[in-house]
C-alpha positions in Angstrom: 40.6 14.7 -1.7 43.3 12.0 -1.8 40.8 9.5 -3.0 39.6 11.8 -5.8 43.2 12.4 -6.9 43.9 8.7 -7.0 40.7 8.0 -8.9 41.7 10.6 -11.5 45.2 9.1 -11.8 43.8 5.5 -12.1 41.3 6.5 -14.8 43.9 8.4 -16.7 46.0 5.1 -16.8 43.0 3.1 -17.8 41.9 5.4 -20.6 43.8 8.6 -21.6 43.8 12.1 -20.2 41.6 13.5 -23.0 39.2 10.6 -23.3 35.5 11.7 -23.3 34.9 8.5 -21.2 37.2 9.6 -18.4 34.5 11.7 -16.6 32.0 8.9 -16.8 34.5 6.4 -15.3 35.6 8.8 -12.6 31.9 9.5 -11.6 31.1 5.7 -11.6 34.1 4.9 -9.4 33.4 7.8 -7.1 29.9 6.5 -6.6 31.4 3.2 -5.4 33.9 5.0 -3.1 32.5 3.6 0.2 32.5 0.0 -1.0 36.0 0.2 -2.6 37.5 1.8 0.5 35.9 -0.9 2.7 37.4 -3.6 0.5 40.9 -2.0 0.8 40.4 -1.5 4.5 39.4 -5.1 5.0 42.4 -6.3 3.1 44.9 -4.1 5.1 43.3 -5.3 8.3 43.4 -8.9 7.3 39.6 -9.4 7.2 39.8 -10.4 3.5 42.4 -12.6 2.0 44.5 -11.4 -0.9 43.1 -14.2 -3.1 39.5 -13.0 -2.4 40.4 -9.4 -3.3 40.4 -10.1 -7.0 36.9 -11.4 -6.9 35.6 -8.4 -4.9 37.3 -5.9 -7.1 36.1 -7.6 -10.3 32.5 -7.4 -9.0 33.0 -3.6 -8.5 34.5 -3.3 -11.9 31.5 -5.0 -13.4 29.2 -2.5 -11.7 31.3 0.4 -12.9 31.4 -1.0 -16.5 27.6 -0.9 -16.6 27.8 2.9 -16.3 30.3 3.0 -19.2 28.0 0.9 -21.3 25.0 3.1 -20.5 26.7 6.4 -21.0 29.6 5.7 -23.3 29.9 4.1 -26.7 31.9 1.0 -25.7 31.4 -2.7 -26.2 30.8 -4.7 -23.1 34.3 -6.2 -23.3 36.0 -2.7 -23.6 33.9 -1.2 -20.8 34.8 -4.1 -18.5 38.5 -3.9 -19.5 38.7 -0.1 -18.8 36.8 -0.5 -15.5 39.0 -3.4 -14.3 42.2 -1.6 -15.2 41.0 1.6 -13.3 39.7 -0.3 -10.3 42.7 -2.5 -9.9 45.1 0.4 -10.4 43.1 2.4 -7.8 43.3 -0.5 -5.3 47.1 -0.6 -5.8 47.3 3.2 -5.3 45.3 3.1 -2.2 47.4 0.4 -0.5 
């Protein structure tokens, strides 16, 4: 439940509360939950260096942006920007 609340909060910061894209972004991030939590867990346990975390989170943001491109009406640049903002905000919220 905590993860879902933080995803919602992060997506709201990346888009806006009433954006029709918000549910798509929430669903896409929620589908990547296990991977995202593993990345954060590895960081907190010292298995991943803080410099590598950006690369790992950016890869996840790219995957999430594909869902926004497919279901939303965004340019590739805008989809990636929204995904990155949401993913990086979520990572900060989970730490």
